[in-house]
N, C-alpha and C positions, 0 to 999 in steps of 0.2 A: 529887366533881365540883365542887370549888370554882372560883369565877370562870368559871362556864359559864352562858351566857345561855339563856333559854327557846328562842330561835331555834336555838341550837346543839343543845340537847336534841332539838328537833323534827327538825332536819336530819340529825343523826348517830345518833339512836336510833329515833325514831318512824318516819320514812320508810324506813329499812332494814328494820325489822320489817314494815311495811306491804307493802313490795315482796316480801319473802320469803313473806308470807302469800298475796299475790296469785299469786306464782309457783307455790306448792303447790296452792292451791285452784283456780286457773285450769287447771292441768294435769288435775286430777281432773274438773273440769267438762267440759273439752274432750274427755277420753277417754270420758266418760259420754254426752255429747250430740252430739258431732261426731267420732265415731271414724272415719267414712269420710273426713273431711277432715283426718285426722292424716297429713299428707303434705307434701312440699315442692313439690307441683304441678309436676312435672318438665316443662321446656319443651325437652327435648333434640330432639324432633321438629321444633320450630319454628326452632331455630338451633343449630348445633353448633360452628362454627369458634371463636367467642369463648368458648363454654361450656367447651370442652375445655382451655382455658388458664386461664380465670378461676376455675372451680370448684376444681380441685386446689390452686391457689396459695392461695386463701382458706381452704380446709379444713385443709391441712397447716400453714399459717402460724398459724391460730387454735389448732390443737391444740398446737403448740409454745409459743405464748404462754400458754395455759392451764396447761401444765405449769410454766412459769416462774413464774406467779403462785402456784401451789400451793406451790412450793418457797420463794418469797420471803415469802409472807404467813403460811403455816401452820407453817413451821419457824422456831423462835425463833433469835435471834442467838447465844444461849448454846450451842445445839447445834453450830453450825458452828465456834464458838470451841473447844468441847470436843474436836472431832475434828481440830483443828489447821489449819483453813482461815483464813488471814489475811483481814481485812476488805477489804483492797485487792484481793486476788485474787478474792474472791467478787464484789465490786462490778464489776470489769472483766469477769469471765466472764458475770455476769448481764446486764450492760449490752450486751455484744457479742451474746450470744444473743438478748436481747430486741429489740435493734435490727434484727437480721436477720429475726426472725420478724415484727416489725411492718412492715418494708418489704415482705415477701412478702404479708402480709395487705392492705396498702394497694393494692398493684398488683392483687391479686385482686379487691378491692372496686371499684376503678376500672374494671376490665374488665367485671365483672358489672353495674355501674351504667350503663356505656356501652351494654352490650347491652340492658338494659331500657329505656333511653331512646331509642336509635336504631333498634331493630328493632321495627317496628309490631306484629307478631304477638306478640312477647314483652311489649311494653308493654301490650297489651290484656288480658293475663292477670295484670297486677300490680295488687294491691289497695292501698288507702291505707295499711293497717297494714304492708305490705311496705316502703313508702318510709320510714315512721317507723323501722322496725327497721334499715333500711340506713343512715339518717342517724345513728342512735344508735351503730351499730357503727363508723361512720367517726369519730364524735366520741370514742369510747372509744380507738380506735387512735391518733388524732392526739394526744390528751392524754396518752397513754402513751408514744408514741415521742419526743415533743419533749423531755421531761426525761431520757429514757433516753439519747438521743444527745448532746444539747447540754449536759446537766448531769452525768450519771454517766459517760458514755463519753469526752467531749471536755472536760468542765469539771471543777470541783473535787469534784463528787459530793455526793449527799445520801443519808443513811442512813434510808430510809423504814421500815426494820425497827424503828426506835425509836419511830415515831409511828403510821404507817398500819397496820402489822402488828398491834400490840397492840390497837388499836381494832377491827380486823376480827376477830381471834380472840375478843375480848371479846363480840362480838355473839352468838357461839354458846355462850358460857359464862354469859351473862346479866349481864356486867359490862363493857360497852364503855367504853374509856378516851376519853371525849369530849374532854377537855382535850388529850390528845396529838394527836388528829386536828385540832383547831382550830389547832394550832401548825404543821401541815404547810403547805408552799407551796400557793398557790391552784390550781396546775396539777394537783396530786395530788387536791385536793378536787373539782375538776371531773371528773377521771377517775373518782373513786369515785361521784360523783353520776350520771354517765352510765351507770355499771355498774348501779346500782340501778334506773335507768329501764329498761334493757334487760331486767332481771329481771322487771319488772312487765309489759312488753310481750310477753315470750317466749311465754307460753301461747296467745296469740291470733294469733300470726304463724306463718309457715311454718318458723320455727326449731324447732318441736316435732319435726321429723323427726330432730333430733340424737339423740333417745331411741329411734329405731327402727333403730339400728345392728344388723345381723344377726349378733349374737354367736354364735348357734347354728351358724353356718357353721364355727366352730372345731372342733366335735365331731360334726358330722353325718357319716354314712357317705359314703364315696366314691360318686360317681355314675359308672356305667360307660357309656361311649358306644361303640357299635359302628357301624362303617361298613357301610352296605348294599352298597356296591360295585356293580359292573356285573352286572346279571342277564342272563345270556346263555342262549339256548335250547340244549338238548342237541343234540349232533351227530346227524345222521340214523342210524337203526339202533340208537340207545341207548334205554334205558327212560326213561319219564317223558314229560312233555308237550313238544311242540316247536312251533315256529311253522309255521303252514300258511296257505294262502290261504283266505279266507272262501268257504265253499261247496264246497271240495275235500273228497273222501272222506278218512276217517281212514286 
């Protein structure tokens, strides 16, 4: 780590590990002491029209963006080269897919933020930590979509897999390449900083509901539903009970 300042070590080594520690310990604490609050506090009954558009767009777009980050940060460039994927093709494909996912997420966040701001009943259920998480999510998306569209898709391109990706993978192997991260453009550094901030906030916000995905639905037995149908009285002269006037003889 030659030519690396103390501030760089603190920013790109200490803070990420602190954020990861808070992420893990915070979830354990939340599950142990606030298990009944482990929810997204659904406001579906308070407002549905905006929610039915904003929530799916945000969730599907975020899921696609996460898959793109996993592929871009955790798969080394040597792997894609070994299987014969040219760097230009990879960059265009990842930039186009990332831009589409980011736009969907931005629209979803805008709809959800508008809903929480303009619908009084929904605004009343919004805590301060929810606004912090929403602002951080928007910062992550904007700092990610700007270089993706204007740098990698429409511009000359920047190979973040040579700087940001080695630093990120190094955090999990105990050898983060701080020097590589300090040479990355500032927009990528802001993107990474916002990401670590949301990791630290995550356990204390409604984002914890992401871990409550009902995976058991994939292997649970089928639920059989039977229609009750119309219950009609038997015809006169048949066995069984039949409708009669109250007080009339059997």
